[in-house]
C-alpha positions in Angstrom: 0.0 0.0 0.0 1.3 3.4 -1.0 2.5 5.6 1.9 0.8 9.0 2.3 2.8 12.0 1.4 2.1 15.6 0.2 1.0 14.3 -3.2 -2.1 13.0 -1.4 -3.2 16.4 -0.2 -6.4 17.8 -1.7 -6.7 21.1 -3.5 -7.0 23.8 -0.9 -7.8 26.8 -3.1 -10.1 29.2 -1.3 -9.2 27.8 2.2 -7.6 29.9 4.9 -5.1 28.3 7.2 -3.4 29.6 10.4 0.0 28.1 11.4 1.7 29.0 14.6 5.5 28.9 14.7 5.5 29.2 10.9 8.9 30.6 10.3 11.0 27.6 11.0 11.1 23.8 11.4 7.8 22.0 11.2 5.8 25.1 11.0 7.7 26.3 7.9 7.2 22.9 6.2 3.5 22.8 7.1 3.1 26.4 5.8 4.8 25.5 2.5 2.8 22.3 2.1 -0.5 24.1 2.6 0.4 27.0 0.4 1.5 24.6 -2.4 -2.0 23.3 -2.6 -3.5 26.8 -2.8 -4.4 27.7 0.8 -4.0 31.3 2.0 -1.8 30.8 5.0 -1.4 33.2 8.0 2.0 32.7 9.4 2.0 33.3 13.2 5.6 34.2 14.1 7.1 35.4 17.3 9.7 37.4 15.3 8.7 39.4 12.3 12.4 39.7 11.4 12.5 35.9 10.9 8.9 35.6 9.6 9.5 37.9 6.6 12.5 36.1 5.2 10.8 32.7 5.8 7.8 33.8 3.7 10.1 34.9 1.0 11.9 31.6 1.0 8.6 29.8 0.6 7.7 32.0 -2.3 10.9 31.0 -4.0 9.7 27.4 -3.9 6.0 28.1 -4.3 5.9 31.2 -6.5 2.1 31.8 -6.2 2.0 31.2 -2.4 -0.5 33.4 -0.6 1.2 34.3 2.8 0.6 36.8 5.5 3.0 37.2 8.4 1.6 38.4 11.7 3.3 38.7 15.0 2.3 36.0 17.5 4.1 35.4 20.8 2.4 32.6 22.7 4.2 33.6 25.8 2.3 36.9 25.9 -1.5 36.6 25.8 -1.8 40.2 24.7 -0.2 39.4 21.4 -2.4 36.3 21.1 -5.4 38.6 21.4 -4.0 41.1 18.9 -3.2 38.3 16.5 -6.7 36.9 16.7 -8.3 40.3 16.1 -6.1 40.8 13.0 -7.1 37.4 11.7 -10.8 38.1 12.2 -10.5 41.5 10.6 -8.8 40.0 7.5 -10.8 36.7 7.2 -14.4 36.0 7.7 -13.7 32.3 8.2 -10.7 30.0 9.0 -10.6 26.5 7.7 -7.5 25.1 9.3 -5.8 26.1 12.6 -2.4 24.4 13.2 -1.3 24.8 16.8 2.3 24.0 16.1 4.6 26.4 17.9 6.3 25.3 21.1 9.3 25.3 23.4 11.2 22.3 24.7 13.7 21.7 27.5 13.7 25.3 28.6 15.1 26.2 32.1 12.6 27.0 34.8 10.9 30.3 34.0 7.6 32.0 33.4 5.7 33.6 30.5 4.7 37.3 30.6 1.4 36.2 32.1 3.0 34.2 34.9 2.6 30.7 33.6 5.3 28.0 33.7 7.1 28.4 30.4 6.3 25.1 28.8 2.7 24.9 29.9 2.2 28.6 29.1 3.5 28.5 25.6 2.6 25.0 24.5 -0.8 24.8 26.1 -2.2 28.0 27.5 -1.2 30.1 24.5 -2.8 27.7 22.1 -5.9 27.2 24.2 -6.4 31.0 24.2 -5.8 31.3 20.5 -8.2 28.6 19.6 -10.9 30.0 21.8 -10.4 33.5 20.4 -10.6 32.2 16.8 -13.6 29.9 17.5 -16.3 32.1 16.0 -14.2 32.4 12.8 -13.6 28.7 12.7 -17.3 28.1 13.1 -17.9 30.3 10.1 -16.1 27.9 7.9 -18.2 25.1 6.4 -16.0 22.4 7.9 -12.9 23.5 9.7 -10.1 21.7 11.6 -8.0 22.4 14.7 -4.8 20.4 14.6 -2.7 20.5 17.8 0.9 19.2 17.7 1.8 16.9 20.6 4.8 14.5 21.1 5.7 11.0 22.1 6.9 12.7 25.3 3.3 12.9 26.5 3.7 9.3 27.7 6.1 10.6 30.4 3.8 13.5 31.4 1.6 14.0 34.4 -0.3 17.0 35.7 -0.5 18.1 39.3 -3.3 20.6 39.3 -2.1 21.9 42.7 1.4 22.7 41.3 1.0 24.2 37.8 3.9 26.5 38.5 6.2 23.5 39.2 7.3 25.0 42.5 8.4 21.6 43.6 11.3 19.9 42.0 11.7 21.2 38.4 12.8 19.1 35.5 13.0 20.4 31.9 12.0 17.0 30.6 9.0 16.6 32.9 7.8 20.1 32.2 7.9 19.5 28.5 6.2 16.1 28.8 3.5 17.7 30.9 2.7 20.3 28.3 2.5 17.7 25.5 0.0 15.7 27.6 -1.9 18.9 28.1 -2.0 19.3 24.3 -3.8 15.9 24.0 -6.2 16.5 26.9 -7.2 19.7 25.2 -7.5 18.1 21.8 -9.9 15.4 23.0 -11.9 17.7 25.3 -12.4 20.2 22.5 -13.6 17.4 20.2 -16.1 16.2 22.9 -17.5 19.8 23.3 -17.7 20.2 19.5 -19.7 17.0 19.2 -22.1 18.0 21.9 -22.7 21.3 20.1 -23.3 19.6 16.8 -20.5 21.5 15.2 -18.8 20.4 12.0 -15.4 21.4 13.3 -13.1 18.6 14.2 -10.2 18.6 16.7 -7.3 16.3 16.0 -3.8 15.8 17.2 -0.5 14.9 15.5 3.1 14.3 16.5 6.0 14.5 14.1 8.3 11.8 15.6 11.9 12.7 16.2 12.4 15.5 13.6 15.5 17.6 13.2 14.3 21.2 13.9 15.3 24.2 16.0 13.1 22.9 18.8 15.9 20.7 20.0 18.4 23.5 20.2 16.5 26.7 21.2 15.1 25.6 24.5 18.1 23.5 25.7 20.5 26.5 25.0 18.5 28.7 27.3 20.0 29.2 30.8 23.5 28.4 29.7 22.7 24.7 29.2 25.4 22.6 27.6 24.5 19.0 28.1 21.1 19.0 26.4 22.2 20.8 23.2 25.1 18.4 22.8 22.8 15.4 23.4 20.2 16.5 20.9 22.8 17.3 18.3 24.0 13.6 18.6 20.4 12.4 18.4 19.6 14.6 15.4 22.6 13.2 13.6 21.9 9.6 14.4 18.1 9.2 14.7 16.1 12.2 13.5 14.2 12.4 10.3 13.9 15.6 8.3 11.5 18.4 9.1 9.8 17.7 5.8 9.0 14.2 6.9 8.0 15.4 10.4 5.5 17.7 8.9 3.6 14.9 7.1 1.5 13.8 10.1 0.5 17.4 10.7 -0.4 17.9 7.0 -2.3 14.6 7.0 -4.3 15.7 10.1 -5.0 19.1 8.6 -6.2 18.0 5.1 -6.9 14.3 4.6 -10.6 13.4 4.1 -10.2 10.2 6.2 -9.3 12.1 9.3 -12.0 12.1 12.0 -12.4 14.2 15.1 -10.3 12.9 18.0 -7.8 11.1 15.7 -4.2 11.0 16.7 -1.7 10.9 13.7 1.9 9.7 14.2 4.8 8.3 12.1 4.4 4.7 11.3 8.0 3.6 12.0 9.3 1.7 15.0 8.4 3.5 18.2 6.8 6.3 16.2 10.3 7.9 15.9 10.1 8.4 12.1 8.0 7.4 9.1 4.9 8.2 7.2 1.6 9.2 8.8 -0.8 6.7 10.4 -3.7 6.8 12.8 -2.8 5.6 16.3 -3.7 6.0 19.9 -2.0 8.2 22.6 -1.6 6.9 26.1 -4.5 6.1 28.5 -3.9 9.2 30.7 -4.5 11.5 27.7 -8.1 10.2 27.3 -9.0 10.9 31.0 -12.1 13.0 30.8 -12.0 14.2 34.4 -8.5 15.5 34.0 -9.4 17.1 30.6 -12.4 18.9 32.1 -10.3 20.1 35.0 -7.6 21.4 32.7 -10.2 23.1 30.5 -11.8 24.9 33.5 -8.4 26.0 34.8 -7.3 27.2 31.3 -10.5 29.2 30.9 -10.0 30.9 34.3 -6.3 31.6 33.9 -6.4 32.8 30.3 -9.8 34.6 30.7 -10.9 33.1 27.3 -14.4 31.7 26.9 -15.2 29.5 24.0 -18.3 30.9 22.3 -20.6 28.7 20.2 -19.8 25.4 21.8 -20.8 23.7 25.0 
């Protein structure tokens, strides 16, 4: 049976897609893939100085690409709100939202809004963005929210009494917790969409071990030396390309066989690399009680209410 790749993507002419972290790594490849099929892509980028050149690079490979670069810093909810307002001003509907941006292996710290760095950027920022864009997503005939998780979710756990991780801090545990949160959010959003009778679907994807800036940016923060060295070794020996890592996300965002609540991962051994396939995340990620608790806390802390769904 033929493996799925970008040639299996449908025509996306007339569709509007939003991709976070679009100027590098997986986000760059996802943006390029969507644009190559005719989608108008909004590139959410923390740095406009990097976003502009990234869009020009994509246009060199996809000359007719329709791209708009807008500042989006998920560590600052004020820019998340500004970004959503700009999107809603420019587009009456959004067909695809790819919650891709993230941080990994960062030292202990907080976002501007006072959230632990990993949970704040990887989960709270995307929770707020999705909620603020919900009415625009509802305006599309059949839209998708794709949230990028990781195999690391299997090591994650959430202590709702210690979201700031004031106890013993571990870079790995903090990252794993945020990736578990991504899945709890994905499945809870799907349940709420279904109860509301919405045609939007919420799905998750993980890229396997892909060679991107994610493995270097966070580990270098705080004068770290061991983690950057280790990930450099892993990237050289084990990682697949960002182009391959983007395939599960593109499949989740576009393929007609994807259903709400699906989890798309590489098909290779241990899901480290390979072509997209449907699979299951771990049991904890499907815990409805934890998902509801995380949702309620996220609503309260971000002050973002989801309109139009239950």
